[in-house]
C-alpha positions as CSV (number, residue, x, y, z in Angstrom):
1,M,30.5,-56.4,32.4
2,E,28.1,-59.2,32.7
3,H,27.6,-60.6,36.1
4,F,28.0,-64.2,36.6
5,I,26.4,-66.4,39.4
6,L,28.6,-69.0,40.9
7,E,26.7,-72.0,41.9
8,Q,27.3,-75.5,42.9
9,S,25.8,-78.0,40.5
10,E,24.2,-81.3,41.0
11,T,25.8,-82.5,37.8
12,E,29.5,-82.2,36.9
13,I,30.2,-79.7,34.2
14,Y,33.8,-79.0,33.0
15,T,34.9,-76.0,30.9
16,S,38.4,-75.1,30.1
17,H,38.0,-71.5,31.0
18,S,35.4,-70.8,33.5
19,G,37.9,-68.9,35.8
20,L,38.0,-66.2,33.3
21,A,34.9,-64.8,35.1
22,L,37.0,-64.3,38.1
23,V,39.9,-62.7,36.0
24,G,37.5,-60.4,34.4
25,L,35.9,-59.3,37.6
26,C,39.3,-58.6,39.1
27,L,40.3,-56.5,36.1
28,N,37.0,-54.5,36.1
29,Q,36.9,-54.0,39.9
30,Y,40.4,-53.2,40.7
31,G,42.2,-52.6,37.3
32,K,42.6,-49.3,35.6
33,L,43.7,-50.7,32.3
34,N,40.9,-49.7,30.2
35,Q,41.2,-46.0,31.1
36,A,45.0,-46.0,30.9
37,L,45.0,-47.5,27.4
38,K,42.3,-45.1,26.1
39,S,44.1,-41.9,27.5
40,G,47.7,-43.2,26.8
41,I,47.4,-44.5,23.2
42,P,44.9,-42.7,20.9
43,L,43.0,-44.8,18.4
44,R,41.3,-43.5,15.4
45,H,39.5,-46.8,14.2
46,G,39.7,-50.6,14.6
47,I,39.8,-52.8,17.6
48,A,40.2,-51.0,21.0
49,H,43.6,-51.5,22.5
50,S,41.9,-52.8,25.8
51,D,40.3,-55.6,23.6
52,I,43.6,-56.4,22.1
53,I,45.4,-56.7,25.6
54,K,42.5,-58.5,27.4
55,S,42.2,-61.1,24.5
56,Y,45.8,-61.8,24.9
57,M,45.7,-61.9,28.7
58,G,42.7,-64.3,28.5
59,T,44.7,-66.8,26.5
60,L,47.8,-66.3,28.9
61,C,45.4,-67.1,31.8
62,L,44.5,-70.3,29.9
63,G,48.1,-71.2,29.7
64,K,48.4,-70.6,25.9
65,S,51.1,-68.0,24.9
66,D,51.0,-68.4,21.1
67,F,49.1,-65.9,19.1
68,E,47.3,-68.6,17.1
69,A,45.5,-69.7,20.2
70,I,43.3,-66.6,19.9
71,E,41.4,-68.2,17.0
72,N,39.7,-70.6,19.5
73,Y,38.1,-67.8,21.2
74,R,37.1,-65.4,18.5
75,H,33.4,-66.4,18.5
76,D,33.4,-67.6,22.2
77,L,30.7,-65.5,23.9
78,Y,31.7,-66.6,27.5
79,F,35.4,-65.5,26.7
80,K,34.1,-62.1,25.4
81,S,31.6,-61.3,28.3
82,S,33.8,-62.6,31.1
83,L,36.5,-60.3,30.1
84,S,34.2,-57.4,28.9
85,I,35.7,-57.6,25.4
86,K,33.6,-56.0,22.5
87,Q,35.8,-57.7,19.6
88,V,38.3,-60.5,19.9
89,P,41.1,-59.8,17.2
90,S,42.3,-62.4,14.7
91,T,45.9,-63.8,15.0
92,A,47.2,-61.4,12.5
93,R,45.7,-58.4,14.0
94,L,46.7,-59.5,17.5
95,R,50.4,-59.9,16.4
96,Q,50.4,-56.8,14.4
97,R,49.2,-54.5,17.0
98,L,51.4,-55.9,19.8
99,D,54.4,-55.6,17.4
100,E,53.6,-52.0,16.4
101,Q,52.5,-50.7,19.7
102,A,54.9,-52.7,22.1
103,E,56.7,-49.5,23.1
104,A,53.6,-47.7,24.1
105,L,51.9,-50.6,25.6
106,L,54.5,-52.2,27.9
107,P,54.8,-49.0,30.3
108,I,50.8,-48.9,30.5
109,V,50.5,-52.6,31.1
110,Y,53.3,-52.6,33.7
111,N,51.9,-49.7,35.5
112,S,48.2,-51.2,35.4
113,N,49.7,-54.3,37.1
114,I,51.1,-52.2,40.1
115,D,47.8,-50.2,40.2
116,F,45.8,-53.4,40.3
117,M,48.0,-54.6,43.3
118,V,47.5,-51.4,45.1
119,E,43.8,-51.3,44.5
120,A,43.2,-54.8,45.5
121,Q,45.4,-54.2,48.6
122,V,47.4,-57.5,48.0
123,P,49.3,-58.3,51.0
124,V,53.2,-57.7,50.6
125,T,55.0,-59.3,53.5
126,P,58.3,-57.9,54.4
127,L,61.4,-60.0,55.5
128,K,62.3,-60.2,59.2
129,T,64.5,-57.1,58.8
130,G,61.4,-55.0,57.8
131,H,62.7,-54.6,54.1
132,V,60.4,-55.8,51.2
133,A,62.1,-58.1,48.8
134,L,62.3,-57.4,45.1
135,D,63.8,-60.5,43.6
136,M,64.9,-60.3,39.9
137,D,66.3,-63.2,38.1
138,V,67.0,-64.5,34.6
139,Y,65.5,-67.9,33.9
140,P,66.6,-69.7,30.6
141,M,63.8,-71.1,28.3
142,N,64.7,-74.1,26.1
143,N,63.7,-73.4,22.6
144,E,66.0,-75.9,20.8
145,K,64.9,-77.2,17.5
146,T,63.0,-74.0,16.6
147,R,63.5,-71.1,14.4
148,K,62.0,-68.4,16.5
149,E,63.2,-64.8,16.4
150,G,65.7,-64.0,19.2
151,I,66.7,-67.6,19.9
152,S,70.5,-67.7,20.8
153,R,72.7,-69.8,23.1
154,T,71.8,-69.4,26.9
155,Y,74.3,-69.8,29.8
156,K,72.8,-73.1,30.5
157,G,74.2,-74.5,27.2
158,Y,71.1,-74.7,25.1
159,D,69.5,-72.6,22.5
160,G,66.5,-70.3,23.7
161,Y,65.5,-67.3,25.4
162,A,66.7,-65.7,28.8
163,P,63.8,-63.7,30.1
164,I,64.2,-61.6,33.2
165,A,61.4,-61.3,35.9
166,A,60.8,-59.2,39.1
167,Y,58.9,-60.5,42.2
168,L,57.9,-58.4,45.1
169,G,57.6,-59.4,48.7
170,N,57.4,-63.1,50.2
171,E,54.3,-63.8,48.2
172,G,56.2,-63.4,45.0
173,W,53.9,-61.0,43.1
174,C,55.1,-60.9,39.6
175,L,55.8,-57.2,38.7
176,T,57.3,-57.5,35.3
177,N,58.7,-60.2,33.1
178,E,60.7,-59.2,30.1
179,L,61.5,-61.6,27.2
180,R,65.3,-61.3,26.1
181,V,67.5,-63.1,23.7
182,G,69.5,-66.1,25.1
183,K,72.9,-64.6,24.8
184,Q,71.9,-61.4,26.7
185,H,74.9,-60.1,28.7
186,S,74.7,-59.8,32.5
187,L,75.5,-56.1,32.2
188,K,72.2,-55.6,30.5
189,I,70.5,-57.6,33.4
190,L,72.1,-55.2,36.0
191,E,70.9,-52.1,33.9
192,A,67.3,-53.7,34.2
193,E,67.6,-54.3,37.8
194,R,68.7,-50.8,38.6
195,K,65.9,-49.3,36.4
196,W,63.2,-51.6,37.9
197,S,64.4,-51.0,41.5
198,E,64.0,-47.2,40.8
199,D,60.6,-47.6,39.3
200,F,59.1,-49.9,42.0
């Protein structure tokens, strides 16, 4: 990874993604994502799984969740160096790999998230009783007037998704966030809560 020197400038320079240097530093210093992906999912040829995941993670850190957003960074040297990416995928390749490998990638990404928090020794403040809170909740996403796959009527009365997320401690460290169809039944949510509480 290229090392960046952070300095205060006499002139004001604005960039939309300067914070990626810190994201990349954290990933490389505390994360085990590269090793986990390399050993967990063999790849004969093509763009490395770590490049796929870090490219998408980079766009998410910049507030862009659509696959098409990656096109703006395919030839951006700063984007690649800050996240230690050898090759940024095209929109089609990113979508295809994440669709094809989702089942294998998700557990590795979730476990890498936990490994990161352990390695970085993030503070996890317990409640007054001494217990550590693991909050899980569904939050509806309004996607009315779209034709996206998985859109259905949410309990809030509009069309969209009903993702479920799990947050740890008083700080609210996000452990996982699973996209679900809008009409997802509450029993499925209870199953996920039981599984996640056992895993964590």
